[in-house]
TORTOR-286391 format. One line per 3 residues: number of its first residue (from 1); their letters; for each residue y, x, z of C-alpha. Coordinates in steps of 0.02 Angstrom, whole numbers, plus 50000, padded with zeros to 5 digits. Each point is the difference from the previous one (the first is absolute). Layout:
<domars>
NUM	A	Y X Z; ...
</domars>
This chain:
<domars>
1	MKV	52002 48589 47878; 50075 50145 50096; 49974 49986 50188
4	SVL	50083 50103 50136; 49892 50024 50154; 50096 50063 50151
7	DTR	49907 50144 50082; 49996 49966 50188; 49929 50177 50022
10	VGN	49859 49937 50109; 49823 49964 49944; 49925 49988 49828
13	VHS	50095 49897 49872; 49895 50062 49854; 49885 49849 50007
16	LLK	50154 49891 49975; 50060 50105 49853; 49827 49990 49922
19	ALT	49992 49811 50025; 50173 49973 49925; 49949 50103 49848
22	AAG	49839 49899 49981; 50105 49840 50012; 50106 50055 49852
25	GEP	50146 50085 50088; 50075 50173 49982; 50025 50049 50182
28	RLE	50103 50148 50056; 50001 50062 50180; 50179 50024 50059
31	SRP	50038 50107 50152; 50184 49950 50003; 50046 49817 50031
34	EAC	50156 50017 49893; 49888 50035 49849; 49931 49822 50020
37	LDA	50166 49910 49983; 49983 49963 49814; 49812 49973 49997
40	PLL	49936 49856 49891; 49880 49971 50146; 50010 50081 50171
43	VLP	49839 50011 50100; 50011 50035 50186; 49825 50059 50046
46	GVG	49898 49950 50150; 49965 50169 50076; 50093 50077 50148
49	AYP	50094 49955 50157; 50154 49890 50009; 50118 50122 50092
52	AAS	49967 50141 49877; 50018 49885 49850; 50162 49930 50071
55	ALL	50069 50176 50022; 49955 50039 49819; 50113 49857 49944
58	EGT	50151 50071 50092; 50147 50021 49881; 49926 49887 49866
61	REA	49958 49845 50104; 50155 49899 49957; 49993 50040 49814
64	LRD	49816 49954 49991; 50030 49838 50096; 50144 49954 49885
67	RLL	49890 50029 49846; 49861 49892 50072; 50119 49861 50048
70	AGA	50072 50008 49823; 49826 49963 49931; 49919 50170 49970
73	PCL	49809 49977 49999; 49905 50074 50146; 49821 49996 50064
76	GIC	49981 50045 50183; 49822 50035 50057; 49956 49994 50187
79	LGM	50128 50121 50075; 50102 49975 49842; 50005 49812 50031
82	QLL	50055 50033 50179; 50141 50114 49940; 50077 49853 49908
85	LDG	50042 49918 50167; 50134 50044 50129; 49900 50107 50120
88	SEE	49835 50025 50090; 49926 50005 50174; 49902 50152 49941
91	GPG	50148 50112 50032; 50185 50035 49976; 50093 49992 49837
94	PGL	50056 49854 49892; 49909 49934 49849; 50085 49956 49837
97	GAV	50056 49831 50065; 49969 49918 49831; 49893 49865 50083
100	PGR	50065 49938 50169; 49866 50017 50132; 49908 50118 50116
103	VVR	49836 50094 49999; 49899 49969 50159; 49838 50065 50072
106	LEA	49848 49901 49948; 49951 49907 50159; 49812 50001 49976
109	PRV	49856 50062 50107; 49953 50132 49871; 50139 50109 49930
112	PHM	50016 50084 49879; 49938 49867 49883; 49895 50087 49869
115	GWN	49889 49907 49879; 49986 49858 49875; 50084 49832 50027
118	RIE	50021 49837 49906; 50171 49960 49929; 50063 49821 50013
121	GDD	50136 49956 49875; 50032 49946 49823; 50132 50121 49939
124	PLL	49984 50025 49811; 49968 50187 50024; 49849 49958 50106
127	TRS	49932 49864 49887; 50022 50103 49840; 49907 50147 50078
130	SLR	49868 49896 50092; 50039 50105 50155; 49929 49901 50146
133	TAY	49934 50141 50110; 50092 50163 50028; 49993 50158 50104
136	YAH	50116 50022 50150; 50039 50151 50112; 50143 49969 50121
139	SFV	50057 49970 50180; 50166 49912 49965; 50046 49841 49906
142	CRP	50155 49927 49919; 50090 49850 50074; 50136 49949 49877
145	VNP	50138 49886 50064; 49975 49880 49855; 49820 49934 50003
148	DLV	50019 49939 49821; 49989 50182 49943; 49819 50008 50057
151	RAT	49895 49966 49844; 49828 50037 50075; 49924 50027 50171
154	TEH	49845 50076 50076; 49920 50003 50172; 49930 50136 50113
157	AGV	49913 49959 50165; 50081 49828 50004; 50176 50064 49962
160	SFP	50082 49940 49838; 50129 50109 49913; 50082 50017 49829
163	AMI	49891 50080 49867; 50137 49984 49870; 50186 49966 49996
166	RSR	50118 49977 49853; 50190 50007 49995; 50102 50016 49841
169	SMV	49904 50129 49897; 49917 50077 50153; 49815 49978 50035
172	GVQ	49930 50061 50165; 49814 50005 50040; 49920 50048 50164
175	FHP	49837 50041 49912; 49962 50151 49890; 49971 49942 49819
178	EKS	49954 50178 49950; 49851 49991 50120; 49950 49821 49958
181	GAP	49888 50027 49850; 50020 49920 49828; 50100 49849 50065
184	GLA	50121 50122 50084; 50026 50089 49833; 50024 49830 49917
187	FLA	50132 49960 50132; 50094 50161 49958; 49986 49959 49815
190	AVL	50071 49826 50034; 50147 50078 50094; 50033 50117 49853
193	EEV	49988 49856 49877; 50121 49892 50100; 50127 50141 50017
196	GR	49985 50043 49815; 50049 49826 49939
</domars>
């Protein structure tokens, strides 16, 4: 399956490209958001800062949102998950607005949250991949308006937050599957299999 990975121009996305290839995908790094409009699967990677990523979407935001709301498959990872929502406390600039909600600072004694956490949820993508512990690296969390979109949760320092959301054909994960070992690769393979049906 061909996969378009939007280049947020910050950090190293090569581990994600390598993981998607190992999971059976054919990823291509796209520097222009408009090149992602017809992607069989769009991946919004989890590296970078919200304001810069928001600015990158300028001029293509509405078209991308319309495609997602029409059912185009998308996997948002960490920052990519956050971009699916309306906006973020991290800084100025709107998100895609495909999932109503806000991104807020993680109210925990230790931030950023970096490390391995349990995932609580029974979404088919999680059960098929046996992904129960994943790697996180973030300071902000998603708070969707509709709590039914939250398909899995996790906890850091006593604070619970969404580990995974699903809406239409969009999957958002706060964790990094590409850094979560063999189960993380199995999760990416399960996403590719579901999209390819």
